[in-house]
C-alpha positions in Angstrom: 1.2 -11.7 -39.1 -2.0 -10.4 -37.4 -3.4 -7.2 -39.1 -2.6 -4.0 -37.4 -5.6 -2.8 -35.3 -7.1 0.6 -35.7 -6.5 2.7 -32.5 -9.6 4.9 -31.7 -8.3 6.6 -28.6 -5.5 6.4 -26.0 -5.9 7.7 -22.5 -3.7 7.7 -19.4 -4.5 4.1 -18.4 -6.3 2.5 -21.4 -6.3 2.3 -25.2 -9.4 1.8 -27.3 -9.2 -0.2 -30.5 -11.8 -0.8 -33.2 -13.9 -3.8 -32.1 -14.3 -7.2 -33.7 -18.0 -6.7 -34.1 -20.1 -3.7 -35.3 -20.8 -1.2 -32.5 -18.0 -2.6 -30.3 -14.5 -1.5 -29.1 -11.6 -3.4 -27.6 -10.4 -1.8 -24.3 -6.8 -2.5 -23.5 -5.5 -1.8 -20.0 -2.0 -0.4 -19.7 0.4 -0.6 -16.9 0.8 3.2 -16.8 0.0 4.9 -13.5 -0.6 8.7 -13.4 -1.5 11.1 -10.7 -2.0 14.9 -10.2 -3.3 15.3 -13.8 -0.4 13.2 -15.2 2.3 15.3 -13.5 3.4 12.1 -11.7 3.9 9.0 -14.0 5.2 5.5 -13.7 4.8 2.1 -15.3 3.6 -0.5 -12.7 4.1 -4.0 -13.9 0.9 -6.1 -13.9 -1.4 -3.2 -13.0 -3.3 -3.4 -16.3 -3.8 -7.1 -15.9 -5.3 -6.6 -12.4 -7.5 -3.7 -13.5 -8.9 -5.7 -16.5 -9.8 -8.6 -14.2 -11.2 -6.4 -11.4 -13.3 -4.2 -13.8 -14.7 -7.4 -15.4 -15.7 -8.6 -12.0 -17.5 -5.3 -11.1 -19.1 -4.7 -14.5 -20.4 -8.3 -14.6 -21.8 -8.0 -11.1 -23.6 -4.8 -12.0 -25.1 -6.5 -15.1 -26.3 -9.4 -12.9 -28.3 -6.9 -10.7 -29.8 -5.1 -13.7 -27.4 -2.1 -13.9 -26.6 -1.6 -17.6 -22.9 -1.3 -18.5 -20.8 -1.2 -21.7 -19.0 -4.5 -20.8 -19.5 -7.5 -23.1 -16.7 -10.0 -22.2 -13.1 -10.2 -21.3 -11.0 -11.2 -24.3 -7.6 -11.9 -22.6 -5.4 -10.8 -19.7 -5.3 -7.2 -20.8 -8.3 -6.7 -23.0 -12.1 -6.7 -22.9 -14.8 -6.3 -25.6 -17.1 -3.3 -24.8 -20.0 -1.7 -26.4 -19.2 1.6 -28.2 -20.9 4.5 -26.5 -21.0 8.3 -26.7 -19.3 9.3 -23.5 -21.1 12.1 -21.4 -18.2 14.5 -20.8 -18.4 14.2 -17.0 -16.7 12.3 -14.3 -19.4 11.3 -11.8 -18.0 11.1 -8.3 -19.8 9.4 -5.4 -18.4 10.1 -1.9 -19.3 8.1 1.2 -16.5 9.4 3.4 -14.5 12.7 3.2 -11.1 12.3 1.5 -8.9 13.8 -1.1 -10.1 17.1 -2.7 -13.3 17.2 -0.5 -11.2 17.2 2.7 -8.9 19.9 1.2 -11.8 22.1 0.0 -13.9 22.0 3.2 -11.3 21.2 5.9 -13.1 17.9 6.9 -10.8 15.3 8.3 -10.2 12.4 5.9 -12.3 9.3 6.8 -15.2 11.3 8.2 -18.5 9.6 7.4 -20.7 11.9 5.3 -24.4 12.4 6.3 -25.4 10.6 3.0 -23.6 9.6 -0.2 -22.8 12.8 -2.1 -22.8 12.9 -5.9 -20.7 15.5 -7.6 -19.4 16.1 -11.2 -16.2 17.2 -12.9 -15.9 18.3 -16.5 -13.7 15.8 -18.4 -10.9 17.9 -19.7 -7.3 17.1 -18.8 -6.0 20.5 -19.9 -8.2 22.2 -17.4 -7.6 19.6 -14.7 -11.1 18.2 -14.7 -12.7 21.1 -12.9 -15.8 20.5 -10.6 -19.0 21.7 -12.2 -22.6 22.2 -10.9 -25.8 20.9 -12.4 -26.5 24.4 -13.7 -23.3 24.4 -15.8 -24.0 20.9 -17.1 -27.5 21.8 -18.3 -26.5 25.3 -19.5 -23.7 24.0 -21.7 -25.7 21.0 -23.0 -23.5 18.3 -21.6 -26.6 16.6 -20.2 -30.2 17.3 -19.6 -32.0 17.4 -16.3 -33.5 14.0 -17.1 -30.1 12.7 -17.9 -28.8 14.0 -14.6 -31.7 12.3 -12.7 -30.8 9.0 -14.5 -27.1 9.5 -13.8 -27.6 10.0 -10.1 -29.9 7.0 -9.9 -27.2 4.9 -11.7 -24.4 6.2 -9.6 -26.2 5.4 -6.3 -27.1 1.9 -7.5 -23.4 1.4 -8.3 -22.5 2.7 -4.9 -24.9 0.3 -3.1 -23.5 -2.6 -5.0 -19.8 -1.7 -4.6 -20.2 -0.8 -0.9 -21.8 -4.1 -0.2 -19.2 -6.1 -2.1 -16.3 -4.4 -0.4 -17.9 -4.4 3.0 -18.1 -8.2 2.7 -14.3 -8.5 2.3 -13.4 -6.0 5.0 -12.8 -2.9 2.8 -14.4 0.5 3.2 -15.5 2.2 -0.1 -14.5 5.8 0.6 -15.4 7.2 -2.8 -15.3 6.4 -6.5 -15.8 7.9 -9.9 -17.6 6.5 -13.0 -18.2 7.6 -16.5 -21.5 7.3 -18.3 -22.2 6.5 -21.9 -25.1 7.1 -24.2 -26.3 4.2 -26.4 -29.2 4.1 -28.9 -31.5 1.2 -29.4 -33.3 2.3 -32.6 -34.5 5.8 -31.6 -34.4 5.2 -27.9 -31.4 6.6 -25.9 -30.2 4.9 -22.8 -27.5 5.8 -20.3 -25.1 3.0 -19.2 -22.0 2.7 -17.0 -18.8 2.9 -19.1 -15.0 3.2 -18.8 -13.8 1.0 -15.9 -14.4 0.2 -12.2 -11.1 -0.6 -10.5 -8.8 0.5 -7.6 -7.7 3.2 -10.1 -11.1 4.8 -9.9 -12.0 4.0 -6.2 -10.7 4.9 -2.8 -10.5 1.7 -0.8 -9.4 1.5 2.9 -9.0 -1.6 5.0 -11.8 -1.5 7.6 -9.6 -2.4 10.5 -6.3 -0.8 9.8 -7.2 2.1 7.5 -4.5 0.8 5.0 -5.1 2.3 1.6 -5.6 -0.2 -1.2 -6.1 2.1 -4.2 -4.2 4.6 -6.3 -3.5 6.8 -3.3 -0.7 4.3 -2.6 1.0 5.7 -5.8 -0.1 9.3 -5.3 1.3 9.5 -1.8 4.2 7.0 -2.0 2.7 4.6 0.5 4.2 1.4 -0.9 3.8 -1.0 -3.8 0.7 -0.3 -6.0 0.6 -3.8 -7.5 0.7 -5.4 -4.0 -2.3 -3.2 -3.0 -4.4 -4.1 -6.1 -3.4 -7.8 -5.7 -4.7 -7.7 -2.2 -8.1 -6.3 -3.4 -8.3 -9.1 -6.1 -7.3 -11.7 -3.5 -10.0 -10.7 -1.1 -12.6 -10.7 -3.8 -11.6 -14.3 -4.6 -10.1 -13.4 -8.0 -6.6 -14.8 -7.1 -5.4 -17.7 -5.0 -5.1 -16.9 -1.2 -1.3 -17.6 -1.2 -0.3 -14.8 -3.6 2.4 -13.2 -1.7 5.2 -14.1 -4.2 3.0 -14.6 -7.3 3.3 -12.1 -10.1 0.0 -10.4 -10.9 0.5 -11.5 -14.6 -0.4 -15.0 -13.4 -4.1 -14.1 -13.6 -6.1 -15.7 -16.5 
């Protein structure tokens, strides 16, 4: 029997286990789907497999263009080896088009192109519903320094450029996305790197021609089958065979 692994943390969509090498963790992708701060929940078969594969694809692509990430390698269908980081307690949101809470707050029609990409922050706290916070709050409460924020914005916009281009190439509009940032130390030198995941769970993705939603809004708004939407994203990116209509997502290796 394999030894029981030590669980470090369990979130809504992932579990972190102690890694196989010093300074690493194993990130396990669950099939759980949540929305509205976990008020709506379901188990979507194959979702974790798809997100593991998609996140690997995006993280590897970022590494290839020199954007540092926590990703080391995919271990199996549901797990990847990642670098252990100290997570900055912020969700970093990049918006290219109005949607979701921005549209509600400001009364801007969903799908409206913004004058430029907008970076905003929310404080990572489920009990409080991840409230939006300003740079003033972030610096005042010591969650990050001004230099950190400058570096975070730079990282976020580089991720946006990369993802926007990749999705544009397969006929998908990147409406917005969120990332998390981790601190790592190389001797005494601290660096900020992209952490957590990049997947349709953390992006808003619309088909460029039809406006069809290919992200977690399908689940939030009861617009159809979430696995079908994520499978379509993976298929367009070349991560699944073209004839995947009746193939279960668990067929990904």
